[in-house]
Backbone as a ProteinNet text record, in pm:
[ID]
protein_1_A
[PRIMARY]
MLLLPLVTAGRAQNIADFGFNAVPRSGPRPVLLILPNYPGLSILGNSLQWQQLVFDTVTSDSPPRFSVAGWASETSNGRLAITPASPLPIALSMTTNDSFGAIQAANPGWNEAQVNFVWLGRIVKTVIDSGFDFRALYSNHDGNVQCPDELTIFVVNPAVNNNGGVNRGMATQQDDAGTFSVSGASIIAGHVATFDTIIHEFGHSFGIGYELYTIPPTG
[TERTIARY]
84.9	1.5	90.8	54.3	133.9	88.6	178.1	146	180.9	81.3	103.1	124.2	212	231.9	105.9	89	-22.1	20	-74.9	-48.6	-138.6	-82.2	-155.5	-109.9	-206.5	-170.9	-54.8	-58.1	41.4	177.3	188.9	317.7	297.3	381.4	373	419.7	344.9	384	464.6	552	632.6	616.7	676.8	657.2	708.8	804.6	853.9	748.3	654.1	542.2	452	460.2	380	459.6	582.3	661.9	773.5	792.2	902.5	1039	1116	1251.4	1250.5	1134.6	1125.3	1172.9	1167.6	1203	1352.8	1406.9	1552.3	1615	1540.4	1596	1596.5	1691.3	1705.3	1709.6	1706.6	1719.2	1587.2	1580.5	1453.5	1398.1	1266.8	1200.5	1087.3	1095.2	981	866.3	747.7	626.6	535.6	490.9	395.1	259.6	166.8	30	-58.7	-124.8	-204.3	-350.6	-442.1	-586.5	-657.6	-670.5	-743.9	-894.3	-968.6	-1115.5	-1166.4	-1271.2	-1329.4	-1477.8	-1537.5	-1683.7	-1764.7	-1831.4	-1912.3	-1828.8	-1698.9	-1614.5	-1527.4	-1557.7	-1484.3	-1427.4	-1309.4	-1242.8	-1308.2	-1332.2	-1385.5	-1278.4	-1306.2	-1205.7	-1145.3	-1104	-1047	-894.9	-834	-683.8	-613.1	-666.5	-598.4	-610.1	-721.5	-733.9	-633.5	-618.7	-522.4	-377.8	-355.6	-219.7	-192.1	-290.9	-270.8	-241.7	-318.4	-303.3	-165.2	-107.5	22.8	135.6	130	244.8	231.7	113.5	90.3	137.2	101	144.9	33.2	-85.5	-198.9	-229.4	-231.9	-253.6	-395.6	-404	-533.4	-526.1	-632.6	-640.7	-724.4	-762.2	-849.9	-775.2	-740.4	-672	-773.8	-723.9	-582.5	-526.8	-397.6	-332.8	-243.7	-307.4	-233.6	-176.6	-59.3	2.1	105.1	121.6	227.9	366.6	380.6	510.7	545.1	442.5	467.9	506.7	436.9	464.6	607.5	643.6	777.5	886.8	865.6	967.5	977.5	863.2	864.2	925	886.9	931	1067.1	1128	1265.9	1360.1	1307.5	1386.8	1440.7	1360.6	1398.8	1489.7	1517.3	1607.7	1541.6	1412.4	1341.8	1243.7	1253.6	1158.1	1094.8	964.6	902.8	861.8	871.3	842	753.6	665.1	580.8	660.8	643.2	708.4	642.2	519.7	440	379.3	371.7	317.3	180.1	95.8	-33.4	-51.2	-136.8	-171.5	-208.8	-170.4	-207.5	-342.7	-439.7	-576.8	-590.2	-636.8	-647.7	-794.1	-836.3	-966	-937.2	-969.2	-940.7	-1065.3	-1045.5	-1158.7	-1201.9	-1324.4	-1379.5	-1296.3	-1243.7	-1163.4	-1030.5	-983.3	-862.9	-884.9	-1004.9	-1038.1	-995.4	-975.9	-943	-1044.5	-1171.4	-1281.7	-1283.8	-1257.6	-1259.6	-1142.4	-1021.7	-903.3	-930.2	-991.2	-1022.8	-1126.2	-1227.6	-1329	-1269.6	-1175.6	-1111.8	-1013.8	-973.4	-871.4	-920.1	-1024.8	-1084.5	-994.8	-885.7	-799.4	-690.1	-683.8	-574.2	-612	-505.9	-524.2	-515.8	-540.5	-539.1	-408.9	-296.2	-163.9	-143.5	-187.8	-171.8	-255.1	-377.3	-465.1	-404.2	-355.7	-293.6	-169.1	-94.3	24.5	-8.1	-113.2	-156.9	-226.4	-312.7	-387.4	-294.1	-193.4	-97.1	-16.8	19.7	98.1	23.1	-107.6	-186.9	-197.1	-205.2	-215.3	-82.6	28.8	162.7	181.4	137.1	148.4	66.9	-53.1	-135.5	-66.7	1.4	73.8	190.3	262.1	369.2	310.3	199.9	143.1	87.9	60.2	9.1	119.4	246.6	355.6	436.8	402.9	477.2	622.1	724.9	859.8	925	924.9	983.2	1136.1	1194.7	1340.1	1411	1342.8	1404.8	1413.9	1356.7	1345.6	1440.9	1504.5	1600.3	1734.8	1785.5	1901	2033.6	2031.7	2157.9	2163.4	2063.4	2060.6	2077.2	2019.3	2025.8	1912.3	1819.3	1712.5	1585.6	1594.4	1481.8	1455.1	1328.9	1287.6	1242.2	1320.7	1289.6	1208.1	1090.3	1002	998.6	1012.4	1006.9	1142.6	1251.2	1385	1416.2	1371.5	1394.5	1267.8	1154.8	1023.2	922.6	846.8	728.4	605.5	536.5	408.5	298.6	205.6	85	-40.8	-108.9	-230	-348.2	-444.6	-571.1	-672.5	-722.4	-820.7	-961.7	-1036.3	-1172.4	-1281.5	-1248.8	-1348.7	-1446.5	-1571.6	-1671.1	-1637.9	-1643.7	-1621.8	-1484.1	-1386.7	-1255.1	-1178.1	-1151	-1076.1	-944.8	-902.3	-779	-657.7	-547.1	-420.4	-320.3	-238.6	-140.8	-19.8	93.8	204.6	209.1	204.3	198.9	298.3	351.2	435.4	351.4	417.2	350.1	430.3	357.1	422.8	508.7	633.3	725.3	668.8	675.5	621.2	730.1	720	814.7	740.2	805.9	749.7	755	678.4	668	797.7	887.6	1017	1117.6	1086.7	1179.6	1293.7	1281	1392	1401.7	1293.5	1299.1	1191.6	1203.1	1102.5	1077.1	965.9	926.8	895.3	955.7	933.1	930.1	895.1	896.9	757.5	729.4	604.1	547.1	413.4	340.9	257.6	227.7	134	-8.5	-98.7	-245.2	-316.9	-405.8	-493.4	-630.8	-733.1	-872.8	-898.9	-989	-1016.4	-1089.3	-1131.7	-1192.1	-1108.9	-980.2	-890	-864.1	-841.2	-808.3	-661.6	-628.8	-493.3	-388.5	-420.1	-319.8	-296	-402.7	-383.3	-288	-310.1	-220.2	-75.6	-60.2	74.9	139.2	58.4	108.9	173.1	105.2	161.1	279.3	278	392.9	511	486.3	595.4	666.7	591.5	649.7	734.9	682.6	754.2	883.3	886.7	1000.7	1097.1	1067.9	1162.9	1129.8	1009.8	968.7	917.3	986.3	957.3	847.3	813.9	714	579	477	340.8	313.5	347.4	328	182.7	154.4	20	-66.9	-6.2	-81	-26.6	-102.7	-59.4	57.4	170.6	288.3	266.9	337.1	324.2	377.3	324.7	377.3	442	524.5	593.6	715.7
-118.8	0.5	125.4	218.1	339.9	441.2	489.1	588.5	723	811.8	944.1	1043	1140.5	1240.6	1327	1366	1463	1598.7	1668.5	1802.8	1901.4	1998.6	2104.8	2239.8	2321	2456.9	2461	2364.8	2366.1	2303.1	2251.8	2195.8	2050.2	1962.3	1821.9	1815.3	1749.2	1726.6	1598.7	1599.1	1476.4	1439.2	1328.1	1276.7	1366.2	1452	1551.2	1648.2	1676	1765.9	1704.9	1572.1	1503.9	1466.2	1521.5	1505.5	1409.1	1338	1240.1	1306.7	1251.6	1302.3	1445.7	1495.5	1638.2	1662.9	1563.6	1587.3	1597.2	1712.2	1727.8	1671.9	1644.6	1600	1450.6	1399	1253	1218.5	1086.9	1035.1	1015.1	965.3	953	1085.3	1097.5	1217.5	1181.7	1214.5	1195.2	1284.5	1231.4	1310.4	1290.6	1400.1	1394.1	1430.7	1332.8	1351.5	1386.4	1504.4	1553.4	1568.7	1515.7	1517.8	1592.1	1725.1	1806.7	1804.1	1782.1	1789.8	1897.6	1968.7	2072.1	2042.7	2101.8	2085.4	2119.9	2021.4	2043.2	2019.5	2000	1978.8	1852.4	1749.3	1625.9	1586	1530.7	1489.7	1370	1373.9	1262.9	1160.5	1035.7	928.6	905.2	778.3	748	749.5	730.9	739.8	640.9	518.1	420.2	453.4	511.1	550.5	663.5	760.7	861.6	813.9	715.5	652	583.1	515.7	449.2	548	657	755.5	816.2	842.6	906.5	806	700.3	616.7	477.6	436	302.4	194	202.2	103	13.5	37.6	-43.3	-146.1	-274.2	-378.7	-371.1	-379.3	-373.4	-447.7	-523.1	-592.9	-516.9	-395.5	-323.4	-215.8	-239	-132	-19.1	98.7	133.1	177.2	165.8	203.7	326.4	437	561.2	597.9	651.6	701.6	806.9	897.8	996.8	931.5	828.2	752.9	694.6	632.4	576.9	681.1	794.1	906.2	956.8	978.4	1034.4	939	810.2	713.8	714.4	716.6	705.8	833.4	947	1071	1114.8	1050.6	1078	966.1	874.2	756.1	680.1	673.3	594.6	669.7	796.1	871	916.5	938.4	999.6	897.9	865.2	776.8	852.6	848.7	913.8	809.6	844.1	751.4	821.6	746.9	814.2	863.4	982.1	1037.2	985.3	935.8	875.7	747.5	645.3	517.1	526	621.6	648	799.3	844.7	987.4	1040.8	1164.8	1225.7	1291.1	1239	1290.1	1386.7	1505.9	1611.5	1655.1	1677.2	1734.8	1879.4	1970.3	2109	2183.7	2300	2380.7	2474.5	2521.1	2614.2	2738.8	2786.8	2909.3	2897.2	2770.4	2747	2717.3	2727.6	2698.2	2811.9	2782.5	2885	2993.7	2954.6	3051.6	3144.9	3091.3	3175.7	3272.1	3227	3314.3	3423.3	3388.9	3487.3	3591.2	3543.3	3637	3730.4	3687.4	3769.7	3873.8	3844.5	3930.1	3958.9	4042.7	4059.6	4123.8	4189.4	4249.5	4157.1	4037.6	3944.9	3873.1	3844.5	3764.6	3614.4	3531.1	3384.5	3332.2	3382.6	3335.3	3374.2	3493.1	3531.8	3449.9	3418.1	3331.1	3192.5	3136.3	3007	3002.5	3111.5	3123.2	3093.3	3154.8	3132.8	2995.5	2960	2834.7	2717	2711	2601.8	2598.4	2719.7	2724.5	2661.7	2687.1	2630.7	2479.3	2430.8	2286.2	2218.9	2277.6	2225.4	2227.4	2339.9	2343.7	2239.7	2210.1	2104.1	1968	1946.4	1822.7	1811	1924	1928.1	1891.6	1957.7	1936.4	1794.3	1725.5	1590.9	1490.4	1539.4	1454.7	1401.1	1435.7	1390.1	1447.8	1366.5	1405.7	1445.6	1577.7	1628.5	1618.5	1601.5	1613.1	1502.9	1392	1284.8	1319.3	1429.5	1462.3	1569.8	1640.3	1740.4	1668.9	1681.4	1608.6	1674.2	1803.1	1869.5	1900.4	1855.2	1868	2011.3	2106.4	2244.9	2289.7	2197.4	2229.9	2280.9	2287.5	2334.4	2237.4	2197.1	2117.9	2207	2212.4	2304.3	2228.3	2283.3	2221.7	2303.6	2245.7	2103	2034.5	2106.2	2048.6	1924.1	1926.4	1812.7	1727.4	1791.8	1720.1	1784.1	1704.5	1754.9	1737.7	1844.1	1836.1	1846.2	1756.5	1757.5	1764.4	1876.9	1897.6	1885.9	1800.2	1784.3	1880.1	1965.8	2066.5	2015.8	2012.3	1952.1	2049.4	2165.3	2264.1	2207.6	2245.4	2189.7	2215.3	2109.1	2116.3	2173	2168.2	2219.4	2118.6	2158.4	2071.1	2135.2	2238.7	2311.6	2262.4	2317.3	2284	2401.8	2418.3	2524.8	2478.1	2543.5	2542.5	2676	2678.9	2804.2	2800.1	2920.1	2936.1	2924.4	2888	2867.7	2934.1	2981.5	3047	2941.1	2981.8	2892.5	2857.9	2733.3	2682.8	2610.4	2620.4	2554.8	2466.8	2369.6	2299.7	2390.8	2358.5	2449.5	2463.2	2361.7	2370.4	2444.1	2476.9	2546.9	2463.1	2330.2	2244.5	2229.5	2254.4	2246.7	2332.3	2359.1	2440.3	2378.3	2415.1	2369.2	2494.5	2506.8	2627.3	2589.7	2687	2670.6	2675.7	2578.8	2578.3	2437.7	2435.6	2307	2297.8	2170.9	2148.9	2147.4	2207.2	2196.8	2148.5	2054.4	2008.1	1983.6	2022.3	1994.1	1843.1	1803.4	1663.4	1598.2	1680	1626.4	1671.9	1700.6	1739.9	1617.4	1644.9	1536.5	1496.2	1375.7	1321.7	1414.3	1466.2	1549.6	1679.6	1733.8	1853.5	1823	1710.9	1673.9	1656.3	1585.1	1563.5	1700.5	1786.1	1919.8	1986.4	1984.7	2047.9	1976.4	1845.3	1769.5	1800.5	1820.1	1852.3	1977.7	2083.5	2210.8	2179.2	2098.5	2065.2	1991.3	1911.6	1833.6	1912.3	2035.1	2118.7	2147.1	2112.9	2139	2281.7	2373	2510.7	2556.6	2472.4	2514.6	2454.2	2493.1	2446.1	2312.5	2210	2075.5	2043.5	1973.8	1930	2048.1	2156.5	2260.8	2279.2	2337.6	2352.4	2447.7	2405.2	2494.8	2610.3	2720.4	2837.5	2810.9	2874	2865.7	2992.2	2981	3095.1	3138.6
1.4	-2.4	1.7	-86.2	-93.1	11.7	87.3	194.3	141.5	135.8	87.5	203	191.5	298	317.5	444.7	472.5	416	356.6	300.4	372.5	430.5	502.8	456.4	406.9	366	265.9	169.2	65.1	105	225.7	271	314.9	265.9	308.9	453.2	537.3	678.3	690.6	786.1	808.8	954.6	992.2	1128.2	1237.3	1200.4	1299.4	1346.1	1254.5	1287.9	1396.6	1417.2	1515.9	1640	1645.6	1770.5	1757.7	1646.2	1634.9	1658.7	1749.4	1782	1827.1	1877.9	1914.3	2055.9	2143.4	2282.1	2293.7	2338.3	2343	2467.1	2572.4	2697.8	2710.5	2788.1	2799.6	2946.8	2971.2	3107.4	3171.5	3297.9	3365.2	3412.4	3408.6	3458.1	3546.8	3678.7	3765.4	3739.3	3742.8	3721.2	3841.4	3898.8	4015.7	3956.9	3966.6	3915.5	4034.4	4025	4137.8	4089.5	4169	4133.2	4245.8	4231.6	4334.4	4312.1	4416	4411.5	4504	4463.8	4539.3	4560.8	4662.2	4683.4	4555.6	4501.2	4378.3	4252.9	4263.8	4144.7	4164.1	4092.3	4103.9	3968.7	3968.1	3845	3780.3	3653	3579	3562	3604.9	3601.1	3735.3	3760.7	3892	3885.8	3999.3	4007.3	3917.5	3910.1	3826.9	3678.3	3634.4	3495.5	3463.8	3554.1	3524.9	3530.8	3621	3629.3	3498.3	3441.2	3314.1	3205.7	3200.9	3092.5	3091	3207.3	3212.4	3206	3291.3	3306.6	3238.8	3196.8	3134.2	3224.9	3356.4	3451.1	3499.3	3451.4	3492.2	3389.8	3426.8	3330.5	3275.4	3144	3080.9	2948.3	2915.1	2790.7	2690	2718.1	2633.9	2558.6	2430.1	2354.1	2318.8	2278	2270.6	2402.5	2418.8	2546.1	2525.8	2498.5	2486.3	2624.6	2628.6	2755.7	2724.1	2819.7	2807.9	2806.7	2886.7	2892.2	2759.1	2694.1	2563.1	2461.4	2462.4	2372	2396.8	2523.9	2552.4	2506.1	2523	2475.2	2326	2255	2111.8	2049.1	2098	2034.2	2072.2	2171.9	2211.5	2164.6	2086.8	2047	2167.7	2272.4	2388.3	2487.2	2460.8	2545	2676.2	2670.9	2785.9	2844	2967.9	3037.3	3155.7	3163.9	3282.9	3382.8	3506.8	3615.8	3716.3	3789.9	3889.6	4007	4045.3	4166.9	4290.8	4272.1	4385.9	4336.3	4421.2	4371.6	4306.5	4358.8	4302.1	4290.6	4204.2	4194.8	4331.7	4358.9	4487	4474	4539.9	4542.7	4660.1	4630.6	4736.1	4750.8	4873	4903.2	4940.1	4849.5	4869.6	4915.5	4970	5017.5	4901.3	4908.9	4812	4801.8	4912.9	4917.1	4836.7	4818.8	4749.2	4600.6	4556.2	4414.1	4325.2	4193.1	4096.8	4098	4097.8	4091.5	4208.4	4329.3	4450.9	4447.6	4404.7	4398.2	4294.8	4180.8	4076.3	4128.2	4198.5	4249.3	4353	4429.7	4533.4	4471	4346.3	4278.3	4137.6	4121.5	3985.2	3885.7	3928.9	3830.5	3778.9	3832.6	3794.4	3662.2	3587.4	3463.3	3499.2	3402.7	3427.1	3481.4	3428.6	3478.2	3624.8	3663.5	3802.1	3897	3856	3937	3948.7	3836	3842.1	3927	3930.6	4008.4	4156.1	4205.2	4344.8	4358.9	4264	4272.6	4279	4189.5	4187.8	4318.7	4366.7	4490.3	4606.5	4612.9	4724.5	4708.3	4590.3	4566.1	4613.7	4573.9	4609.7	4756.8	4823.1	4968.7	5040.9	4986.2	5038.8	5028.1	4913.7	4895.1	4997.2	5014.8	5117.3	5254.3	5288.8	5422.3	5439.6	5326.9	5338.1	5376.3	5368.6	5410.7	5291	5168.8	5056	5065.8	5047.8	5064.7	4932.2	4908.5	4788.7	4788.4	4907.8	4920	4834.1	4814.5	4735.9	4589	4545.2	4406.9	4357.4	4448.1	4390.4	4369.8	4246.4	4205.4	4256.3	4275.4	4316.4	4465.8	4543.5	4686.3	4733.8	4662.4	4702.8	4790.6	4824.3	4910.2	4834	4702.5	4622.9	4507.5	4495.6	4379.2	4267	4163	4054.5	3949.1	3918.6	3820.8	3697.4	3576.1	3551.8	3538.9	3566.4	3542.3	3623.8	3749.6	3836.8	3861.6	3844.2	3864.4	3773.9	3700	3626.1	3713.2	3739.1	3813.7	3714.5	3720.8	3630.6	3721.4	3711.8	3794.1	3697	3735.7	3656.5	3715.5	3626.8	3668.4	3660.1	3773.3	3771.9	3734.5	3686.8	3649.8	3548.5	3552.7	3466.2	3316.8	3240.5	3092.4	3054.7	3145.8	3116.7	3030.3	2906.3	2817.5	2765.6	2833.7	2793	2863.4	2828.4	2895.7	2880.7	2987.3	2989.4	3074.6	3057.1	3146	3224.6	3351.8	3425	3546.8	3573.3	3691.9	3814.2	3924.9	4056.6	4168.2	4265	4379.2	4450.5	4484	4555.5	4694.3	4730.8	4857.6	4936.2	5071.3	5162.2	5259.9	5313.2	5427	5547.4	5652.6	5766.7	5839.5	5835.8	5898.5	5814.2	5689.6	5606.4	5556.4	5548.5	5511.8	5357.1	5286.1	5138.6	5079.4	4949.5	4878.1	4743.2	4682.5	4549.8	4467.4	4350.6	4269.4	4123.8	4043.1	3894.8	3834.5	3751.3	3673.9	3672.5	3645.8	3643.2	3519.8	3480.8	3372.9	3432	3365.8	3403.7	3280.5	3300.6	3190.4	3249.5	3180.6	3221.6	3226.9	3316.2	3333.9	3210.6	3119.9	2995	2872.9	2895.9	2789.1	2700.2	2574.6	2480.9	2502.9	2456.7	2473.8	2406.8	2290	2222.3	2297.5	2362.9	2444.7	2563.1	2630.1	2740.1	2691.6	2579.6	2524.7	2482.7	2427.5	2390	2513.3	2624.9	2742.6	2802.6	2798.6	2841.3	2749.7	2624.3	2527.5	2573	2609.2	2655.1	2784.6	2872.8	2998.5	2966.7	2859	2826.8	2736.9	2706.8	2634.7	2485.8	2444.9	2306.1	2305.7	2234.3	2240.1	2144.5	2046.9	1948.2	1983.5	1905.3	1930.1	1870.5	1936.9	1884.8	1861.2	1748.9	1709.8	1668.3	1624.3	1558.8	1417.6	1332.6	1191.5	1185.7	1131.3	1127.8	1033	1059.8	968.7	829.3	729.9	596.5	554.7	451.7	404.1	483.2
[MASK]
+++++++++++++++++++++++++++++++++++++++++++++++++++++++++++++++++++++++++++++++++++++++++++++++++++++++++++++++++++++++++++++++++++++++++++++++++++++++++++++++++++++++++++++++++++++++++++++++++++++++++++++++++++++++++++

């Protein structure tokens, strides 16, 4: 069977347009999957389903088995492997006051990135307070976990009908004793986001600077 190249806007697309060999970073990369729930807002899908989607570690005989881990391995030619930073996704019961909507309502002049800066910070602080030990994740032992260079954080947004995704900076957080901090940026994707949207945001976290899975510019 003859396979013809895809043609978009007068230009033949190749496999690099779909991420092949696009990931510049190599080695193992820990990923912390966080599932925050709020009163009246619950994430669609259970922990094992999200674990499967990201890490492909749940045994299943039902194809297809799409996973972020499989995509990262394929598109890096086996150079990049992602591993769970926690045996299971961290499920959080958050308060209404810590929700994106409440933070936005309290600060009507803030843009989306500013609201996410605070929202993500509160989520990370809740994870710290839950007892999760971030100290095992900083590679240079400087007391700070830098995201995404040392750890990729993926937060699933339970907002109603949220199917978007972004990478956003987050407020630096410390444990109460001041022994370590967590800083940098996190991936956010809606709980009904498509697989390509999630991959798009992971691509940015892994160092892909262009807009993967969008039509490339012509001319």
